[in-house]
N, C-alpha and C positions, 0 to 999 in steps of 0.2 A: 027786808025784801027789796025796798025802794033803792037801796044802795047797790044792790047787785046788777039791776037792769042797766044803769049807765055804764057800769063797769064792763059788762059783757058786750054792750053795743060798741064802745070804744075799742076793745080787743078785736071784735069782728072787723071793724073798718080798718084797723091797722093791718090786718092779715090780708084783707082784700086789696088795699093799697100796694102791697108788695107784688101782687099778681102781675101788674102792668109793666113791671121793669123786667128786662131781659139782659143777660149778660151776653157779650160777643162770643161766638163759638170760634174755636180755634180749628181750622181746617188744614190738614196736611202737615202741620207742625214744622219745627225747624228742619233743615236739611242735614242729613247724616254726613259728616265730614270723611268717614271711612267706607262709605257705601262701596266705592270701586275697589279698595283694597280687600274688603270682605268677600266681594263677588269672586275675586280671583284667588283667594286663599284656598289651600288644599284642604280637603275634608280632615276633621278632627277624628284621631283614632283614639277610642277610650282604652284604658288600661284593662287587662284581662280580669276577670271575676273569679271567686274561689268556686272551683268546680267540685272539689271533694277535700274534706279536712279529716284527717286520721290521726289517731294516737297509737303509737306502736311501742310495744314492750319488746326489748332486745335481749340477746342471750345473757348478757352481763346484769340483768334485770333493771336496766335504766330505761327511761321513757324518752321518745322523740315525738314531737308534734309537728306534723307536716301538712301544709296546705297547698293542694295541687291546683294550679290555676287553669283557666279555660282555654289558654292558648297552646296547651300541651308541651310547652317548652320551658315553663317556669314553675318553680315550687318555693315555697317559704318554709324553712326548718327553724324550730325552735328547740332549745335543750330543756327549757322550763316552760310550763304552761303560760305564764304571764311574762315571759322573756322576750328580748328583742329579736325578731326574725332574721334569719340569713337567707338572702336571695340566691337561690340555686338556679342554673340556667342549662338546659340541654342544646346541643348543636341542632338537633332536629328531633321531632316527636319520636318517642320510643327509645331514645338514647338516655344515658345516665345523666342525672342532674349534677352540676359541679359548681363549686365556688372556690375562690382564692382562700387559702389558709387550711387547705385540707379536708374541706367538706365534700361529701358525695353521696348521693342516693341513687341506687339503681333499682328501678321498678316504681310502679305507682298503684299496685293492687294491695291485697291484704297481707302480702309478704314482701318485704324489701330487703336489700342489702345496703347497709349504711356505713360510712366511715366518717368519724368526726375526730378533730384534732386530739391528740394525746391518747387515742384508742385504736386498735386495729379494726379491720372490716369485720362486721358481724351481721347475722340474719336478725331481722326484726318482724314481729307479727303484729297486725292490728287486733 
């Protein structure tokens, strides 16, 4: 018991001795070298998000996976569920989505008309 009292006293004194020391405060920090450039920069436009994602079964019994994006002029078409998407773009909202290579999707509801390379146009239902 006698050994613990000096140990506790010395620990307490060490903790109290650290209270008087204070570290300098950094106020304002370093100046931002790009402050003026960032103030003049145009606002950032975020990419559109997925508005609707549908799986369609076509007349030839094939599946198409289409993600319609929130800008209403872009869609991503996949021929396989985990396949790479093909970006389709419409000239304006309500028009057909097209991409180079012969891809075309007309419509964005539960029924679409789709054309993919190597196949003729066909109706597909969600």
